[in-house]
C-alpha positions as CSV (number, residue, x, y, z in Angstrom):
1,M,125.7,73.3,72.3
2,K,127.7,76.4,73.4
3,L,131.4,75.9,73.4
4,E,133.5,76.7,76.4
5,Y,137.0,78.3,76.1
6,I,139.9,79.2,78.3
7,S,139.6,82.8,79.5
8,K,141.6,85.5,77.7
9,S,143.8,86.4,80.6
10,E,144.7,82.7,81.3
11,Y,145.2,82.0,77.6
12,C,147.5,85.0,77.1
13,R,149.5,84.1,80.3
14,R,150.1,80.6,78.9
15,Y,151.0,81.9,75.4
16,M,153.5,84.5,76.7
17,R,155.2,81.8,78.8
18,Y,155.4,79.5,75.7
19,L,156.6,82.3,73.4
20,G,159.4,83.2,75.8
21,A,160.5,79.6,76.2
22,A,160.2,78.5,72.6
23,K,162.5,80.8,70.7
24,T,163.6,78.3,68.1
25,A,161.8,75.6,66.2
26,R,163.5,72.9,68.3
27,R,162.5,74.5,71.5
28,S,158.9,74.9,70.2
29,Y,159.0,71.2,69.4
30,F,160.0,70.2,72.9
31,E,157.7,72.7,74.7
32,S,154.8,71.4,72.6
33,L,155.7,67.8,73.5
34,K,155.6,68.6,77.2
35,L,152.1,70.0,76.8
36,L,150.9,67.1,74.7
37,E,152.3,64.4,76.9
38,S,150.9,66.1,80.0
39,K,147.4,65.7,78.5
40,G,147.9,62.0,77.7
41,F,149.1,62.1,74.1
42,K,151.5,59.3,73.2
43,E,154.1,58.8,70.4
44,I,152.7,56.8,67.5
45,S,155.1,53.9,67.9
46,S,153.3,53.0,71.2
47,F,150.1,52.2,69.2
48,K,149.6,49.0,67.3
49,T,146.1,50.1,66.5
50,L,144.2,53.4,66.7
51,K,140.7,53.6,68.0
52,P,138.3,56.5,68.5
53,G,139.5,58.8,71.3
54,D,143.2,57.9,71.1
55,K,145.6,60.8,71.5
56,V,148.6,60.3,69.3
57,Y,151.5,62.4,67.9
58,R,154.4,61.8,65.5
59,G,157.5,64.0,65.3
60,Y,160.4,64.4,63.0
61,G,163.8,65.9,63.3
62,D,163.0,67.6,66.7
63,R,161.3,70.4,64.7
64,T,158.1,69.2,63.0
65,I,155.2,67.5,64.7
66,M,151.7,66.4,64.0
67,A,149.3,65.4,66.8
68,A,145.7,64.1,66.6
69,V,142.7,63.0,68.5
70,I,141.3,60.0,66.6
71,G,137.6,60.5,65.6
72,K,134.7,58.1,65.5
73,K,134.8,57.9,61.7
74,K,137.8,56.2,60.0
75,I,140.3,58.5,58.5
76,S,140.2,56.7,55.2
77,E,136.4,57.5,55.0
78,S,136.2,61.0,56.3
79,G,139.6,62.5,56.2
80,I,141.1,64.8,58.9
81,K,140.5,68.3,60.2
82,I,143.8,70.1,60.4
83,V,145.1,73.3,61.9
84,G,148.6,73.8,60.7
85,G,151.3,76.5,61.2
86,H,155.0,76.8,61.5
87,T,157.4,77.5,64.4
88,D,160.5,78.8,62.6
89,A,161.0,82.6,62.6
90,P,163.5,85.0,60.9
91,R,166.8,85.1,62.7
92,L,170.6,85.0,62.3
93,D,172.3,81.6,62.1
94,L,175.9,81.0,62.9
95,K,177.9,79.9,59.9
96,P,179.7,76.5,60.0
97,R,183.0,78.2,60.9
98,P,181.6,81.0,63.0
99,L,184.6,82.3,65.0
100,Y,186.9,85.0,63.6
101,E,189.0,87.8,65.0
102,K,189.0,91.4,63.7
103,G,190.7,94.4,65.3
104,G,191.5,92.4,68.4
105,Y,187.9,91.3,69.0
106,V,186.1,88.0,68.3
107,Y,182.8,87.8,66.4
108,F,180.3,85.2,65.4
109,D,180.1,85.1,61.6
110,C,176.3,85.0,60.8
111,H,174.0,84.1,58.0
112,I,170.5,85.6,57.6
113,Y,167.6,83.1,57.9
114,G,164.3,84.3,56.4
115,G,163.3,87.8,55.4
116,I,164.5,90.6,57.7
117,K,165.2,94.3,57.6
118,K,168.9,94.3,58.5
119,Y,168.9,97.6,60.4
120,Q,166.4,96.3,62.9
121,W,168.9,93.8,64.3
122,L,171.5,96.4,65.1
123,T,172.4,97.4,68.7
124,L,169.8,95.1,70.3
125,P,170.4,92.6,73.1
126,L,170.7,89.2,71.5
127,A,170.6,85.6,72.7
128,L,172.2,82.5,71.5
129,Y,170.3,79.2,71.3
130,G,171.0,75.9,69.7
131,T,172.6,72.5,69.7
132,I,176.2,71.4,69.2
133,V,176.7,67.7,68.2
134,R,180.0,66.1,68.8
135,K,181.5,63.5,66.5
136,D,180.4,60.7,68.9
137,G,176.8,61.9,68.6
138,S,176.6,63.4,72.1
139,K,174.8,66.8,72.2
140,V,175.3,70.0,74.0
141,D,172.3,72.4,74.3
142,V,173.1,76.1,74.3
143,A,170.8,78.8,75.8
144,I,172.6,82.1,76.6
145,G,171.0,85.5,76.9
146,D,167.6,85.1,78.6
147,G,168.7,83.9,82.1
148,S,168.6,86.5,84.8
149,D,172.4,86.4,85.1
150,D,173.3,85.7,81.5
151,P,175.3,87.9,79.3
152,V,173.8,89.0,76.0
153,F,175.3,89.6,72.5
154,M,175.1,92.6,70.2
155,I,175.8,93.9,66.7
156,S,177.4,97.3,66.8
157,D,176.6,100.3,64.6
158,I,178.5,103.5,63.8
159,L,177.7,106.6,65.9
160,P,175.7,109.4,64.2
161,H,178.6,111.8,64.6
162,L,180.7,109.7,62.1
163,G,177.8,108.2,60.1
164,K,177.4,110.9,57.4
165,D,178.5,108.5,54.6
166,Q,176.2,105.8,55.9
167,E,173.2,108.1,55.8
168,K,173.7,108.7,52.1
169,K,173.1,105.1,51.2
170,K,169.7,103.3,50.7
171,V,168.3,101.6,53.7
172,N,169.0,98.1,52.3
173,E,172.6,99.1,51.5
174,F,174.0,101.0,54.4
175,F,174.7,97.9,56.4
176,P,176.0,94.9,54.4
177,A,174.6,91.5,55.3
178,E,178.1,90.1,55.8
179,D,178.6,92.7,58.6
180,L,175.7,91.4,60.6
181,D,178.2,89.7,62.9
182,V,177.8,89.4,66.7
183,V,180.5,90.5,69.1
184,C,181.2,87.7,71.5
185,W,184.6,88.3,73.1
186,T,186.8,91.4,73.5
187,S,189.2,90.9,76.3
188,G,192.8,89.5,76.5
189,E,195.9,89.7,74.3
190,K,194.7,86.6,72.4
191,P,190.9,86.8,72.5
192,L,190.2,84.1,69.9
193,E,192.3,81.6,71.9
194,A,190.7,82.7,75.1
195,L,187.2,82.1,73.6
196,K,188.2,78.6,72.4
197,A,189.5,77.7,75.9
198,Y,186.3,79.0,77.4
199,L,184.2,76.8,75.1
200,K,186.4,73.8,75.9
201,K,186.1,74.3,79.7
202,K,182.4,75.5,79.8
203,Y,180.8,73.2,77.2
204,K,183.5,70.6,76.5
205,V,183.4,71.4,72.8
206,S,186.1,72.3,70.4
207,E,186.0,74.7,67.5
208,E,185.7,71.8,65.1
209,D,182.6,70.7,66.9
210,L,180.9,73.9,65.7
211,L,180.9,72.3,62.2
212,S,178.1,70.1,63.4
213,A,176.1,72.7,65.3
214,E,172.8,74.5,64.8
215,L,173.2,77.8,66.6
216,E,170.8,80.7,66.2
217,I,170.9,84.4,67.2
218,V,167.5,85.7,68.4
219,P,166.4,88.7,70.4
220,A,167.0,88.5,74.1
221,G,164.1,89.2,76.4
222,M,160.7,87.9,77.4
223,P,157.3,88.9,75.9
224,R,155.7,92.0,77.4
225,Y,152.4,93.8,77.3
226,V,152.4,97.1,75.3
227,G,150.5,100.3,76.0
228,L,148.9,101.6,79.2
229,D,145.8,99.5,78.3
230,E,148.0,96.4,78.0
231,S,146.1,95.4,74.8
232,L,149.1,94.5,72.7
233,I,151.8,91.8,73.3
234,A,155.4,92.4,72.1
235,G,157.4,89.3,71.5
236,Y,159.9,87.6,69.2
237,G,158.5,84.9,66.9
238,H,154.7,85.7,66.9
239,D,155.1,84.7,63.2
240,D,154.1,82.0,63.5
241,R,154.1,80.7,67.1
242,V,151.0,82.8,67.8
243,C,149.1,80.5,65.5
244,S,150.9,77.3,66.3
245,F,150.3,77.6,70.0
246,A,146.7,78.5,69.4
247,A,146.4,75.3,67.3
248,L,148.0,73.2,70.0
249,T,145.7,74.6,72.7
250,A,142.7,74.1,70.4
251,L,143.6,70.4,69.9
252,L,143.8,70.0,73.7
253,D,140.2,71.3,73.8
254,A,139.2,68.8,71.1
255,A,140.8,66.0,73.1
256,Q,138.3,66.4,75.9
257,K,135.6,64.6,73.9
258,T,136.0,62.1,71.0
259,P,135.3,64.0,67.8
260,E,133.3,62.7,64.9
261,V,136.2,63.4,62.5
262,T,139.8,63.1,63.5
263,A,141.1,66.5,64.7
264,S,144.8,67.3,64.3
265,M,147.4,70.0,64.8
266,L,150.5,70.4,62.7
267,M,153.6,72.4,63.4
268,C,156.2,72.5,60.7
269,D,159.7,74.1,60.1
270,K,161.4,76.0,57.3
271,E,158.4,78.1,56.2
272,E,160.4,81.2,56.3
273,V,162.8,79.8,53.7
274,G,160.3,78.2,51.3
275,S,159.2,75.2,53.4
276,M,162.1,73.2,51.9
277,G,164.0,70.4,53.6
278,A,163.1,67.2,55.5
279,T,161.2,69.2,58.1
280,G,159.4,71.6,55.8
281,M,155.9,71.3,54.4
282,Q,157.3,70.4,51.0
283,S,158.6,67.2,52.5
284,S,156.6,63.9,52.8
285,F,156.2,64.2,56.6
286,F,152.5,65.0,56.5
287,E,151.3,62.3,54.1
288,N,153.6,59.8,55.8
289,T,152.0,60.6,59.1
290,V,148.5,60.2,57.7
291,A,149.7,56.8,56.2
292,E,150.9,55.8,59.7
293,F,147.5,56.6,61.1
294,I,145.6,54.7,58.4
295,E,147.9,51.6,58.8
296,R,146.8,51.4,62.4
297,Q,143.1,51.7,61.5
298,E,142.7,49.4,58.5
299,K,143.0,45.6,58.3
300,N,144.2,45.9,54.7
301,P,145.7,49.4,54.3
302,R,146.5,50.6,50.8
303,D,148.1,53.7,49.4
304,I,144.9,54.7,47.7
305,M,143.3,55.1,51.1
306,V,145.9,57.7,52.0
307,R,145.2,59.6,48.8
308,R,141.4,59.5,49.3
309,A,141.8,60.6,53.0
310,L,143.9,63.6,52.0
311,E,141.4,64.7,49.4
312,K,138.5,64.5,52.0
313,S,140.5,66.4,54.6
314,S,140.2,70.1,55.3
315,M,142.5,72.6,56.9
316,L,142.9,76.1,58.4
317,S,146.3,77.2,57.4
318,A,147.4,78.9,60.6
319,D,149.7,81.8,59.7
320,V,149.8,85.5,60.5
321,T,148.9,88.5,58.3
322,A,149.5,92.2,58.4
323,I,147.5,94.7,60.4
324,A,146.9,98.0,58.8
325,D,149.4,100.6,60.2
326,P,148.2,104.3,60.1
327,H,151.7,105.4,59.4
328,F,151.9,103.5,56.2
329,P,148.5,104.0,54.5
330,D,149.9,103.7,51.0
331,V,150.1,99.8,51.2
332,D,146.6,99.2,52.7
333,S,143.9,97.7,50.5
334,T,141.0,100.0,51.4
335,G,138.2,98.1,53.0
336,N,140.2,94.9,52.8
337,S,142.9,95.4,55.4
338,A,143.0,93.7,58.8
339,R,142.8,95.7,62.0
340,F,143.7,95.1,65.7
341,H,141.1,93.8,68.1
342,K,138.8,92.4,65.4
343,G,139.8,88.8,65.8
344,P,141.8,86.5,63.5
345,C,141.9,87.3,59.9
346,A,140.7,84.9,57.2
347,S,142.4,85.3,53.8
348,K,140.8,83.6,50.8
349,Y,144.1,83.9,49.0
350,T,147.6,85.1,49.8
351,G,150.6,85.2,47.4
352,G,152.0,88.2,45.5
353,A,150.6,90.3,42.7
354,S,148.0,88.5,40.5
355,K,147.6,86.0,43.4
356,G,150.9,84.3,42.5
357,G,151.6,81.4,44.8
358,A,148.1,81.4,46.3
359,S,145.8,78.3,46.8
360,D,142.7,80.6,46.6
361,C,140.1,78.9,48.8
362,S,136.7,77.9,47.4
363,P,133.7,80.0,48.4
364,E,131.9,76.8,49.6
365,F,134.6,76.2,52.3
366,V,134.7,79.9,53.2
367,A,130.9,79.6,53.9
368,K,131.4,76.6,56.1
369,I,134.0,78.4,58.1
370,R,131.8,81.4,58.4
371,K,129.1,79.3,60.0
372,I,131.5,77.5,62.3
373,M,133.0,80.8,63.5
374,D,129.6,82.4,64.1
375,D,128.2,79.3,65.8
376,G,131.2,79.2,68.0
377,G,130.9,82.8,69.1
378,V,134.2,83.8,67.5
379,V,135.0,87.4,66.5
380,W,136.8,87.3,63.2
381,Q,137.5,89.3,60.1
382,M,138.4,88.8,56.4
383,A,141.1,90.7,54.6
384,E,144.0,90.5,52.2
385,L,147.7,91.3,52.6
386,G,147.8,94.9,51.4
387,K,147.5,96.5,48.0
388,M,148.4,94.7,44.8
389,E,151.8,95.5,43.4
390,K,153.1,96.5,46.8
391,G,154.5,93.1,47.7
392,G,152.8,90.0,49.1
393,G,153.6,86.8,50.9
394,G,152.6,83.1,51.1
395,T,151.9,80.4,53.6
396,I,151.9,76.6,53.7
397,S,148.3,76.5,52.3
398,Q,149.6,75.9,48.8
399,Y,151.5,72.8,49.8
400,M,148.4,71.3,51.5
401,A,145.9,72.3,48.8
402,R,147.8,70.2,46.3
403,F,146.2,67.1,47.9
404,G,142.8,68.4,46.8
405,M,141.7,69.3,50.3
406,D,139.8,72.5,51.3
407,V,142.3,75.0,52.8
408,L,141.6,78.5,54.2
409,D,144.3,80.8,55.6
410,M,143.3,82.1,59.0
411,G,145.6,83.6,61.6
412,T,146.5,86.5,63.9
413,G,147.3,89.9,62.5
414,L,150.6,91.7,63.4
415,W,152.5,94.9,63.3
416,N,156.3,94.7,62.8
417,M,156.1,91.4,61.1
418,H,159.6,89.8,60.7
419,A,161.1,92.4,63.1
420,P,163.0,91.2,66.2
421,W,160.0,92.4,68.2
422,E,156.5,91.9,66.7
423,L,153.2,93.2,68.0
424,A,150.0,91.2,68.4
425,S,146.6,92.1,70.0
426,A,145.9,90.1,73.1
427,F,142.3,90.0,72.1
428,D,143.2,88.6,68.6
429,C,145.5,86.0,70.1
430,H,142.6,84.7,72.2
431,E,140.1,84.8,69.4
432,T,142.5,82.9,67.2
433,Y,142.6,80.1,69.7
434,K,138.8,80.1,69.9
435,A,138.6,80.0,66.1
436,Y,140.8,76.9,65.9
437,S,139.0,75.3,68.8
438,A,135.6,75.9,67.2
439,Y,136.8,74.4,63.9
440,L,138.3,71.3,65.4
441,R,135.2,70.7,67.6
442,S,132.6,71.5,65.0
């Protein structure tokens, strides 16, 4: 049976709206919840039992979420089909005590999150997003920089006329990480006191409340098409919301008909810093969620059922890869580099030199995915992440493959990966969604 998909223009419209609204892992979480609940998905605590066709989700920490359409076959017997990516992205975090005055101006003291090139964050319009939690547990959500009347923030740099000494330094040395601080207030005789008064009046928070805050500096501005042919999309956080949103949309496709095997989508946090923490893929969230599913399907659930289900499961690890850039041919693996407008890229292995940190997918599972893609009419490509000994990178696949399941990395290729503004092909975005949809519905 021929599969039907959302059109490219409609899909890209939805994705660009999502990308502009979901600039942090928390905001991605809540945007995803809206979409899931609008299509009839319910939180797992509302189910005493799970039956075929049920649409269920479980979240944790307002950052990590797994949603599923329960299949005709029990999870303990057939496992789960998973498409999983992450929603965190490189950024600047405000430090616990972020306010300081220097030279009569007030700055946010920032800490780098994830792998960035420091110079790319200089002199750009920046936005501030996050949550401040008072001692009584009440929360204040902050979103400044993307509204039509909002101010933005910025990190200053020295002018070229006086930057001769700076130019002599290596690119990773000419701007110290500790100087990646954002100017936030410059007026008045006592600017720091004026800023504190503003925060008290505007948000009803004190400086001490910032101790229990999660505030993030991200690029200001909405996604835009690039080029006269409008074939590329510029946006912050393509890595990895381009894959996570595709997985979410694919699950909504799968929910239209009860699948044979339970189909699921997983969005996690902390991938850019090693998948650590309670909301990262090295936590127990995933297997705990599978255990919650099985408990609601079995009369006498046992731990061994969870282990067996995980081993029978399979996954597309939904993360981005690099597109070959003609300006940097020295890092391309000839004949094995991804290109724009050729669809999502499957990578049998990721990792660094000598495949360090890779799960290295089996050829049997690669063959299955090839058939699913071709049967589903998906345009796709296979490549690796550049030449050996030039660098490398990993995904969450290694943390899922440890359960014994089949895992293949497959995601959208990018230019400018980890930069404030990344570039993706609109065609590849749409084909990535189609690939995940075909996999979950196969």
